Phi, psi and omega in degrees: 000114184287148179290142183236141178245120182253127183292135185289335186256352179206173186278009182287142173241159183220144187264346179241148181289331178292316182291322178297311179306310178302315179304308184295321179303321174279325180297319185295331172292323179290326183290313195253002187283138171284154183280349180269126182272093192261352182206163183292334180292318179288323176296332172293318180294316188302328185294349184221028181276324187255148176257120184223139173268182189262121182247183178307312185293317183291335187298331180289000173257005187292329181293344178294325183246021184282130182257103189249132194268144170184234200310305184263010177232177180286125176248104183275141194203132172226252190250175192280352180198200187284107178046026182293326188235019183302336177253011185292334177219151189256005189233150171076156176274117184255140177268183191265146181295328176254164174283006176265127174303151188307314185290351176260045185308320185260023180063033179256158167069005185283316180247134181297145180307324183293334176269349183271322202230008184295133185273338182231153177305139168242118186274291179234068186242152183288350179279002172273126184296147181308311184298353180244030181298325181262026178300338181290344182289346180267350187272146173293158180300328184292343182267350184257319185294145179269001183277151171289130183285151186292337186254029189289328185268003186259134187242166176050040173289115189247349177201166178293155184292337184197168182293318177308306190299314184290327177294325179291320181287326173300312182299316186295313187280327176291332173266005177045048180287146177280167181304317176308312182289319184296313181290338173288325171301309175306311179305316189287315184296317183291330180286321190259351188274357176051053182290143177258353179222193178288155186295138174286348180275155175295160177301321176208169193286334172304314177299312181299321178294316175299323171303315178296329176296328186271353185294134183259092186247084196299326184289343181248017180281145182270156171217171174221150184223129178283123188253341186193144166242122183217131185055036183061030178242129176275136175244132195237137154281111174266129197206162166243137177308131188306322181302315180296324180293322179290321180293327178298317184296310184289357177265355178273117190294329182287338176272319178301323183296340188254359187293144190248130180248326189238159176299136174222135170195151180292134180281335182284313181220110182292136184220164182231120181222271176288164182304320181288001172269351183277167187284336173302309183297324179291315178295319175302314176302322178294340190274347185245177175298147180297337182273354185247167180242156170278124168260107193277118181255129177247127183248145173228136181225132167193132173302143184212145178279153180245012173214164189282350172257011176075008190289331187231133168237150178225169182237084186285148171235132179249159182220135173222180187237126169300342177291340181274132175307152186303310179311314178281322181296333185270021167268149185298325182278007173260017172225154182231147173280110181282321173167188180235133185269146178284156187230120188285152173241128178278151184279343174201175179303314185294321179289329179295335182263357180287145180297326175301317185291315179304319182293320185291329176297318180291313179303323181291322179299314181292315173303314176302313181299318180305313179298322180289324189260340186309320180303337175284342184245030177250121180103191181258083177069183185228139175258139171232137187276119182233114183055052172060027172226135171290120186244136183271119180238149165257100179298135175221137174280125184261302180223150170243108180280114182197171182269169188301323177294326177291323180301321182290325175293324174289316178281344180065038170270160183293141182279335188290131175284351173273359180290167180291329184227092192263356180266121180287352173278328190208176176257046172280142180279149184306330186281351180252018187288334178256009172274093194280002177248359183286140173291144181225164179253115184289144170285146164206177187294333184287302179301332176282324180289337174295315176302314180298312182294334173271006182060030175245035182308320186298338181283351177242015184062037184241136178292135180282064184223134177296128179266121183298330189284350178292341183262003179269136182283152175061029185227129165247099190299336180283340178257331185288330179294075190283146182288131177283126190294325184296311187280330184289313178263298182305304179268359180250265184294329181283320178305315180297315182300315172302312184298317178288326175301311178300315184298323173301315183291330178294320178294325179268012178060034180240011186289326173294326174298319180292314173310316174301312183296323180297310177305328174276001181296131188304150176293152173206148184296331184250031180217133179289140175264117181267082180305325182249027178084207180276123171246093196289329185298337188230031183273139175265169176311309184299315176299324176287331171291325172293328173301319178309322188286337190244338194299325183299326178286322190294323187256012176300128177059040176265010175060037175241115187303127173072001173303301179305307190294337176291331173285321176300316180293323179296310181301323173300314179297317185291322172304316177297320186298340189255013171301140178282335179216149182233117164277177183294322178297317178298324180289327177295322177289325177291317174304318176298313177300324177292311177302319187290318177295316181296330180288327178287316180304314185287322182291317182292317200239003185297320186276352176274328184281134178289336176268359175070031181063030179273072181258123169305323185295322179297307179303311184295326179298310184293322187268327195246342192293318182292314173300325177296320170307313178303320187284315197236000180092185188299156182297333181300341179278352175227067172249141181262004190303317180277337171296315180291345174245016174304141182287141181295002182232011183299336184296323187255356177252125181302158181297134178220133181296144178279154176264132174272150182275135177263153185300141179253158184279167177304130181236112173271151178222154172056081174287124186269322185216153180205108182206159171283140188290125173198154183287335177289327175289329180295310178300322183295313184292327185280350177275359179295126188292341178276004183276138164290155183300331177291325171286325178294323174299319177300312175297323179302320182272353186305305185294310174307308180298325183285326178296315181303320183291316181298318182290334175291324178279002181057039168259115185278320186247137172257020187291142183076011183291129177246131184249125169236136182247132181238164183267345180197157175216143183265118180287170179302326187271006181103341179289138180259124175275123184235142165226082176254128179292326183214106168244104188049056182060016174223143170289161187212104173237108193299141172257143194231164175248131184236122178296129178278152172300128181297326179296343189244004188295330178302336181278348188236156169273108189230169178258089185050047181088001189240126177246163191233144185215168168242140186274133179255316181220145171246117200230152162238117185247123183245129171248146178313132180052032170233149175290150180302142177254126177259105191234155168232135174276115186232158177251137186260150167274146164240151177293141170285111190296334181286324182216074183299334176234133171224131186057038175071013178241149175300129176263123198234166168213144177286128177251159180282065181222126191223144181211149157277135176233165174281131181302334184294333184279358177279120183294310187192160163285150172229168186252117181244129185242129175303142173279112189296138175069017173237151183264126177048046170238137182219141171267135168266103182302329183261020182267200179067211186300313187294315187288323184291318184300317175302312189292325182295335180279353186258165184290148177254017187279347177280137185242162173290145174298327176222144180291149173292149164298142181299347181289343196261131170055024176288137188283331188262328195215120175244110186265358176299000000 
């Protein structure tokens, strides 16, 4: 008989001593805690005393503490289905390709039943599983406190009392601050603001949260609908009516002014950019009245955990509109959380593995989607009020942005990559997945329904379940489940390329060398430093994109055929994939870039992969992405990056316009030296033992370079000259220029791009008018009766004449030429990477196509402070 531990303060029992101990520590506070919050300590305790499950009222707040993973959080990722590639590589701990664990193929059992469907709050009842004993820690204080809120009797609150109140609540929730920190902010503000009247802030943060709960934003209220009863358990869809979500989007004036209504494309040369330039929009528009408009509905689906410990998972559905231009749609306020779908729990392992349970899970998913979307397709279109005028729309599902497992759920194709027909786009057989020249039969509603009606769905890798989307007009669900770029490329194909590269390097006994190179990559403000080499198990999408920037240099000259080239081809393909618009000729070039990369990828890694690269993602990228662009516009229009970083509180905080950043003036930090100019002072300063050799070199060249600079300005005397030297300065574009002797135990001397004087461009070998240098000193120089001079002492890079570009990047060397230049002439900081195992050879990682594209978009008004001597980068004569 198992031991049971009963709480002395409530009826709850626990089977483990640890769970019992944790509970009692909180329960005793619940029993004896006063209801008056008289100190910040008590308010901190109140935030975690009650244990509650999610009911009607509280579910509307679940988005407030939803932790959505992406750029700045861990996005765990592995392969495309249940253990299909678990043995493909033998090193490192690999996570899952989707956010859904492998064992939850059918979205079942992620959220325990007790947390899915309780209709009434549960405080201290024994039906909460032990592993969710600390579930209260993820709930906001307003859901936990027993205190009656001050705003209890106030109804129809539509806005915050004042701007300070609103800013505080945004600050608190956006930064996920705990109650103690939040109340400390209020206390600090009230103490130091010298108020002549009552504080505009709430008494404490709990009051503020309750005020938000009472805000009456009708379009954002949640409801729930019982979609299934199974094993005596009710399962609910928690949702907001889709029309309300759309109304909320259309109530945003910044969205309205950019809204697109009609199909647009150039008659002389067809191109594909925004969704309304694609073939799908053209066909859909022709199928409706000439007096009506298409309302393009975009859905996004992904299971996500809702607490930092991963205890609880839900399946959210988001909605946006293809009528919103891509640049605007990729902002957070252009998306709405439509609701959460139920995730079924099996009563035991046998039921979980049964075909009947899996079929029930799929049916429940599609029934839930049907419930959410059906209101859009009842009647002859829908009227939405825009600028006080009713506009007639026909809502149509255009695209569903999702990763491969979710695409299979929507299309009801087999999820296993080991199935005979694993692609949801077409009927390619598994054995032919890497044959990138083979003809394929595309899936559509007609041929798939024929398999279903004849009860032979298995012959097409199709579940024998009726697909709700077959009834939706102007929709081919098999084409509409478009690949999400972040999961498909950053966390998909590129992740595979890195993994297989590591395995190849292990076989060649070069893995340690590569990890050392990665650790020695110079710092750059927009690049993560991988101090320990590649740690594959925990890289985020952002970090994989950082790896893209450096891997071609890391694997350079390793004597492995085509290894550098496959990264060159990847970068070319990836840059093209991010284009905002494609002409037909561009699509041909893009397809060629895909094929060139694909050929090398297969050649290099087919024998390393245990599955021989039979990945549906690889096949769909090579075969179907270009046709997808023709249908729905550029790939930039179907990325999940902003969906996964949607802020957890946008549901409860009313729409507020964002403030744009304005360029700032130069801001110096950390003054290192301040002295009157003299040769003795220069000599004295450069003897500082803490200086890096680069800064010492700067002092050695200081006097001569300053004489040249002052001479050009016709300044004869430097008498009374005062010198200040700083470790960093913030440029007008916000970039930080650094000359640090020790930054986290490594020196950091920024490399820069400098705009050349247009009149002198013909004299120099430059990168589209841009030249490169390394900063040695950052100075402010003051002369009597003169304006301060903001200068940087730099050492110049020169192109290596024999091979000026390698891997599409400038190949440079440092030359013994030094100048003072005006900081204003610095275009930007750049990332220069040493060519490993070479002497004085450097790659400009941001050069080539990428850097030129960026520079051409910028103003060319900034000039060099002094002209270069004609010996530098001269096409006809080189004095170096």
